[in-house]
C-alpha positions in Angstrom: 0.0 0.0 0.0 2.9 2.5 1.1 4.7 1.5 -2.2 1.5 2.2 -4.3 1.3 5.6 -2.8 5.0 6.3 -3.4 4.5 5.3 -7.0 1.5 7.6 -7.4 3.4 10.5 -5.7 6.4 10.1 -8.2 3.9 10.0 -11.2 2.3 13.3 -9.8 5.9 14.8 -9.3 7.0 13.9 -12.9 3.8 15.6 -14.1 4.4 18.7 -12.1 8.0 18.8 -13.3 6.7 18.5 -17.1 4.3 21.2 -16.6 6.8 23.5 -14.9 9.2 23.0 -17.9 6.5 23.7 -20.3 5.6 26.8 -18.5 9.2 27.9 -18.5 9.7 27.2 -22.1 6.6 29.4 -22.8 8.1 32.3 -20.9 11.7 32.1 -22.1 11.0 31.3 -25.9 9.7 33.8 -28.3 5.9 33.8 -28.6 5.9 34.9 -32.3 7.7 33.5 -35.1 8.6 35.4 -38.3 10.1 32.7 -40.2 7.7 33.1 -43.1 9.1 36.7 -43.7 12.8 35.6 -43.7 15.2 34.3 -46.2 18.7 32.8 -45.5 21.3 34.3 -47.7 24.8 33.0 -48.2 27.2 35.7 -49.2 31.1 35.8 -49.1 31.0 32.7 -46.8 28.6 34.4 -44.5 25.3 33.0 -43.8 22.6 35.5 -42.6 18.9 35.6 -41.8 17.3 38.6 -43.7 13.8 39.9 -43.9 12.6 39.4 -47.4 11.1 42.2 -49.5 8.4 40.4 -51.3 5.5 42.7 -50.0 7.3 45.7 -51.6 7.2 44.0 -55.0 3.9 42.3 -54.7 2.2 45.6 -53.7 4.1 47.6 -56.4 5.7 50.0 -54.1 8.9 49.6 -56.1 7.6 51.3 -59.2 6.6 54.5 -57.3 8.7 57.6 -58.5 9.7 58.2 -55.0 11.5 55.0 -54.7 13.6 55.7 -58.0 14.4 59.0 -56.5 15.6 57.9 -53.0 17.7 55.0 -54.6 19.5 57.4 -56.7 20.0 59.8 -53.8 21.3 57.1 -51.5 23.7 55.9 -54.1 25.1 58.9 -55.6 28.1 60.8 -54.6 28.0 64.2 -52.7 29.7 65.6 -55.7 26.4 65.8 -57.5 22.9 67.2 -56.8 19.6 65.6 -57.8 16.9 68.0 -58.8 13.4 66.8 -58.7 9.9 68.2 -59.2 6.8 67.9 -56.9 5.8 65.6 -54.0 6.4 62.6 -56.2 9.9 63.6 -56.6 10.1 63.0 -60.4 13.8 63.5 -61.2 14.4 66.4 -63.6 18.3 66.5 -63.8 21.4 65.9 -62.1 23.9 69.0 -61.4 27.3 69.4 -59.9 27.1 70.2 -56.2 30.0 72.7 -56.0 27.9 75.6 -56.7 24.8 74.5 -54.6 27.0 74.2 -51.7 28.0 78.0 -51.8 24.2 78.8 -51.0 24.2 78.8 -47.1 21.0 80.6 -46.4 17.4 79.5 -47.2 17.0 82.9 -49.3 20.0 82.1 -51.4 18.7 78.4 -52.0 15.1 79.7 -52.8 16.6 82.2 -55.5 18.7 79.4 -57.0 15.6 77.3 -57.3 13.7 80.0 -59.0 16.5 80.3 -61.5 16.4 76.6 -62.1 12.7 76.6 -62.7 13.1 79.2 -65.1 15.9 77.4 -67.0 13.9 74.1 -66.9 10.5 75.7 -67.9 9.0 74.5 -64.6 6.0 76.5 -63.3 6.7 78.9 -60.6 4.2 77.3 -58.2 5.7 73.9 -58.5 7.8 72.5 -55.7 11.5 72.0 -56.7 13.8 69.7 -54.7 17.5 69.8 -54.6 19.4 67.3 -52.7 23.1 66.4 -52.4 24.0 62.7 -53.1 24.3 60.6 -49.8 26.3 57.6 -50.7 28.8 58.7 -48.0 26.0 58.2 -45.5 24.1 55.2 -46.5 27.0 52.7 -46.2 24.9 49.6 -47.1 27.9 47.2 -47.6 29.2 48.2 -44.1 25.7 47.8 -42.3 25.1 44.4 -44.1 26.8 42.2 -41.5 24.9 43.9 -38.7 21.4 43.0 -40.1 21.4 39.4 -39.1 22.5 40.3 -35.7 19.7 43.0 -35.3 17.2 40.6 -36.4 18.4 38.1 -33.7 18.2 40.7 -31.0 14.8 41.8 -31.8 13.6 38.1 -32.0 15.2 37.6 -28.7 12.9 40.4 -27.2 10.0 39.0 -29.2 9.7 42.1 -31.6 9.0 41.9 -35.1 12.5 41.8 -36.5 11.5 43.8 -39.8 12.0 46.7 -37.6 15.5 46.1 -36.7 16.5 45.6 -40.4 14.6 48.7 -41.5 16.1 50.9 -38.8 19.6 49.7 -39.3 19.6 50.3 -42.9 18.7 54.1 -42.7 19.3 55.4 -39.3 23.1 55.3 -39.1 24.0 52.4 -41.6 27.4 51.1 -41.1 28.6 54.0 -38.7 28.1 55.0 -35.1 27.5 58.8 -35.3 25.6 61.3 -33.1 22.8 63.3 -34.9 22.6 67.1 -34.5 19.5 66.4 -32.2 21.4 64.1 -30.1 20.5 60.6 -31.4 23.2 58.2 -31.1 24.2 54.4 -31.7 23.1 52.1 -34.4 19.4 52.6 -33.7 19.8 56.4 -33.2 18.1 56.7 -29.8 17.7 60.0 -28.0 19.1 60.2 -24.7 15.8 60.6 -22.8 14.2 57.7 -24.9 17.1 55.4 -24.2 16.9 56.0 -20.6 13.2 55.5 -20.6 13.8 52.0 -22.0 16.4 51.1 -19.3 19.7 52.1 -21.1 22.4 54.0 -19.0 23.3 57.3 -20.7 25.5 59.6 -18.7 28.8 61.7 -19.3 30.8 58.6 -18.5 28.8 55.6 -19.9 26.5 55.7 -22.9 24.8 52.1 -23.6 23.5 53.4 -26.9 26.8 52.6 -28.5 26.6 49.0 -27.5 24.8 47.1 -30.3 22.8 44.7 -28.1 21.8 47.4 -25.6 20.9 49.8 -28.3 18.8 47.0 -30.1 17.2 46.1 -26.8 16.3 49.9 -26.3 14.9 50.2 -29.9 12.9 46.9 -29.6 11.4 47.9 -26.3 10.5 51.2 -27.8 8.8 49.6 -30.8 6.9 47.0 -28.7 5.9 49.2 -25.7 5.2 52.5 -27.2 5.2 52.6 -31.2 3.0 49.6 -31.9 0.6 50.2 -29.2 0.2 53.8 -30.2 -0.4 52.8 -33.8 -3.1 50.5 -32.7 -4.8 53.3 -30.7 -4.6 55.8 -33.7 -6.0 53.3 -36.2 -8.6 52.0 -33.7 -9.8 55.7 -33.2 -10.4 55.9 -36.9 -11.9 52.3 -37.0 -9.1 51.0 -39.3 -8.5 47.4 -39.2 -5.0 45.9 -39.8 -2.6 43.1 -39.6 0.5 43.9 -37.8 2.9 42.1 -40.4 1.4 44.2 -43.2 3.9 46.3 -44.8 1.8 49.5 -44.6 1.2 48.8 -40.8 5.0 48.5 -40.4 5.7 51.7 -42.3 3.1 53.4 -40.1 4.9 52.1 -37.0 8.2 53.4 -38.3 6.7 56.9 -38.7 5.8 57.0 -35.0 9.4 55.7 -34.2 10.7 58.8 -36.2 8.0 61.6 -35.6 6.4 60.5 -32.4 2.9 59.4 -31.9 1.5 62.8 -31.4 2.6 64.1 -34.6 1.5 61.0 -36.5 -1.9 61.2 -34.7 -2.1 65.0 -36.0 -1.4 63.9 -39.7 -3.9 61.0 -39.5 -6.5 63.4 -38.2 -5.8 65.7 -41.0 -6.2 63.0 -43.5 -9.2 61.4 -41.8 -8.9 58.1 -43.5 -11.6 55.6 -43.8 -9.3 52.7 -44.3 -5.6 51.8 -44.0 -3.4 50.2 -46.5 -1.1 51.7 -49.0 -3.4 54.5 -49.7 -2.9 55.7 -46.0 0.7 55.8 -46.3 0.8 57.6 -49.7 -1.6 60.2 -48.2 0.9 60.8 -45.4 3.6 61.4 -47.8 1.6 64.4 -49.1 0.3 65.7 -45.8 1.8 67.9 -43.1 0.5 68.6 -39.7 1.9 69.6 -36.2 5.7 68.6 -36.6 5.0 66.0 -39.2 6.8 67.8 -42.1 9.0 67.0 -44.9 11.6 64.7 -43.2 8.6 62.8 -41.6 6.9 62.4 -45.0 10.3 61.2 -46.5 10.9 58.5 -43.8 9.1 55.5 -44.9 10.0 56.4 -48.5 13.7 56.1 -47.5 12.9 52.9 -45.7 11.3 51.1 -48.7 14.1 52.4 -51.1 16.8 51.1 -48.6 15.2 47.5 -48.7 15.2 47.8 -52.3 18.9 48.5 -52.5 19.5 45.7 -50.0 17.5 43.5 -52.3 19.8 44.3 -55.2 22.9 43.7 -53.1 21.7 40.4 -52.1 20.5 39.1 -55.5 23.5 40.5 -57.4 26.2 39.3 -55.1 25.1 36.3 -53.1 25.9 32.7 -53.6 22.6 31.3 -52.5 19.2 32.2 -51.2 16.6 30.0 -49.4 13.2 31.1 -48.1 12.1 30.0 -44.5 8.8 28.5 -44.6 
């Protein structure tokens, strides 16, 4: 009788231990899986997990004139300037940057633009954009090795790794620089934002420089603030969404860059009835609060950078496998 009780007790103990292990695994392993959005790339004897760009092509973001514009800007030398017309950024011509760099005030630049309009027969009321080539900033080859690491860090924190890839490609790609506003590190976190996510930022120690800590801070910012704020804004307009849709990810990126208040203001001004690609395109042409030109450009740059990454991968890799 006693041995029977001991046997039953042992069985109960084993069941309890198994249940405990299952619970522990549930808490320690990522809840979500983004494998369907990945590809395995072998390049120069390095095997990396990269988030694929299929949605960009399937939804035809790649054919938009803004993508053509930003791809040229990001790959052109600072020796040249790209002149474009209108909010669609249709490229008109390429000019040497030496003369443009001599214009140091907004007034001088405006006069130079008016002169260009006259020379190119562009209506006076049309927007003319002049930008210096930026291939000295967008160091895509240099940032490539860190993409796999960023993806793994975001997954470790149970955050969509698409954001890691997108941010690394455009914020400070391949270099650690401090912006004029004070953002720093591979994920370009502002001091107060970094501290709010648990990073140490003092005169003596700045964890934003550390890749893993910077990734942790960015992942926490995305998951605890940007995505919840995106849900609130869209819910207030009765807009449905799927969080792995490209347009939703771009919407979250706008919050990461401009802040929820400014994104809420521009959405209020647009007053959309539905989400999707049309909402993002409307944001590219609408200003509100502090959601201005750089905010409009942010998701355009994010898409264009993914397109350049796609070209790098397919032109220079040994093999590609999709994760399913």
